[in-house]
C-alpha positions as CSV (number, residue, x, y, z in Angstrom):
1,X,2.4,55.9,-43.7
2,X,3.3,56.4,-47.4
3,X,2.7,54.1,-50.3
4,X,4.5,54.7,-53.5
5,X,3.4,53.1,-56.7
6,X,5.5,53.1,-59.8
7,X,6.4,51.2,-63.0
8,X,3.5,52.2,-65.3
9,X,4.0,53.1,-68.9
10,X,2.8,52.6,-72.4
11,X,3.1,49.3,-74.2
12,X,1.5,47.5,-77.2
13,X,-1.0,44.8,-76.7
14,X,0.7,41.6,-75.7
15,X,3.5,43.4,-73.9
16,X,4.4,43.3,-70.2
17,X,4.9,45.7,-67.4
18,X,5.8,45.3,-63.7
19,X,4.3,47.6,-61.1
20,X,5.8,48.1,-57.7
21,X,4.3,49.4,-54.5
22,X,6.5,50.3,-51.6
23,X,5.2,51.1,-48.1
24,X,7.1,53.1,-45.5
25,X,6.5,55.0,-42.3
26,X,5.8,52.2,-39.9
27,X,5.7,48.5,-39.5
28,X,2.7,46.2,-39.9
29,X,2.1,42.8,-38.5
30,X,-1.1,41.8,-40.2
31,X,-1.9,43.5,-43.5
32,X,-2.9,43.0,-47.1
33,X,-1.9,45.0,-50.2
34,X,-4.2,45.3,-53.1
35,X,-3.9,46.6,-56.6
36,X,-6.9,48.4,-58.1
37,X,-7.4,50.2,-61.3
38,X,-9.6,52.9,-62.6
39,X,-10.3,53.7,-66.2
40,X,-11.8,57.0,-67.3
41,X,-15.5,57.1,-66.5
42,X,-15.4,53.8,-64.6
43,X,-15.3,52.9,-61.0
44,X,-12.2,51.7,-59.3
45,X,-12.0,47.9,-59.6
46,X,-10.1,45.2,-57.9
47,X,-7.2,43.6,-59.7
48,X,-5.2,41.5,-57.3
49,X,-4.2,41.3,-53.6
50,X,-1.7,39.6,-51.4
51,X,-1.6,39.0,-47.7
52,X,1.3,39.7,-45.3
53,X,2.8,36.3,-45.5
54,X,2.6,36.1,-49.3
55,X,0.8,32.8,-48.9
56,X,-2.6,34.1,-50.0
57,X,-3.3,35.8,-53.3
58,X,-6.5,36.9,-55.0
59,X,-7.1,37.9,-58.6
60,X,-9.9,39.4,-60.6
61,X,-11.2,37.0,-63.2
62,X,-10.2,39.4,-66.0
63,X,-6.5,39.2,-65.1
64,X,-6.1,35.6,-63.9
65,X,-3.4,33.8,-65.8
66,X,-1.9,37.1,-67.0
67,X,-1.0,39.0,-63.9
68,X,1.0,37.8,-60.9
69,X,1.2,39.5,-57.6
70,X,4.2,38.9,-55.3
71,X,6.0,40.6,-52.4
72,X,9.5,41.1,-51.2
73,X,10.4,39.3,-48.1
74,X,12.4,41.9,-46.2
75,X,10.1,44.9,-46.6
76,X,6.6,45.9,-47.6
77,X,7.1,46.0,-51.3
78,X,4.5,44.4,-53.6
79,X,4.9,43.7,-57.3
80,X,2.3,43.2,-60.0
81,X,3.8,41.5,-63.0
82,X,1.4,42.1,-65.9
83,X,1.9,40.0,-69.0
84,X,-0.2,39.6,-72.2
85,X,-1.5,43.1,-71.7
86,X,-4.7,44.1,-73.5
87,X,-6.1,47.5,-74.4
88,X,-8.8,47.0,-71.8
89,X,-6.1,46.9,-69.1
90,X,-5.5,50.6,-69.7
91,X,-6.2,52.5,-66.5
92,X,-4.6,54.2,-63.6
93,X,-3.4,51.6,-61.2
94,X,-3.4,52.2,-57.5
95,X,-2.0,50.1,-54.6
96,X,-3.7,50.1,-51.2
97,X,-2.8,48.7,-47.8
98,X,-5.2,47.6,-45.1
99,X,-4.3,46.3,-41.7
100,X,-6.4,43.2,-42.0
101,X,-7.1,40.4,-44.4
102,X,-7.5,40.7,-48.2
103,X,-10.5,42.6,-49.4
104,X,-11.8,43.2,-52.9
105,X,-13.4,46.4,-51.9
106,X,-11.3,49.5,-52.4
107,X,-13.0,51.5,-49.6
108,X,-11.8,48.9,-47.1
109,X,-8.2,49.9,-47.6
110,X,-6.6,52.3,-45.2
111,X,-3.7,53.7,-47.2
112,X,-3.2,54.5,-50.9
113,X,-0.4,55.2,-53.3
114,X,-0.6,58.0,-55.8
115,X,-1.5,55.9,-58.9
116,X,0.5,55.0,-62.0
117,X,-0.8,55.1,-65.5
118,X,-0.8,52.0,-67.7
119,X,-1.7,52.5,-71.3
120,X,-1.9,49.5,-73.7
121,X,-2.3,50.2,-77.4
122,X,-3.7,47.8,-80.0
C-alpha cells in the first residue's frame, strides 16, 4: 500500500492551499484517512479525518471552520482544503490510513504518506 501526499507550498497568512492524499496498492472496505501535522520540535498532532463513506469527519479545534476534509467517490483520494491559513499552521503535513474507524492518535494508523511541507508567512 502506498500513500502519496502532495499540494503543500508557501503562502501568506490568510491564503489557501489544498492538500491531496492518494492511496494505491489494494482496496479497502472499512477505513479512515487522517491528516496530521508536525512542526519542528513538536509532536505530530491530529488535524482532520474522514471515514470510508465520507459521512463522518473530525477536526481539531484549531482548524475548525478553516479546514475542510473531503474524499473522491471513485477512489481513495482525500483532500484537505485549508483556508485562512495562519503562521501557526506551518508544519509538515502527513496523511495516514487505518483499516478501522477514525482515530485522533497517529500511532493507530497503519499506512503513511511521505509528508508535504506547508509554510505560512505573516
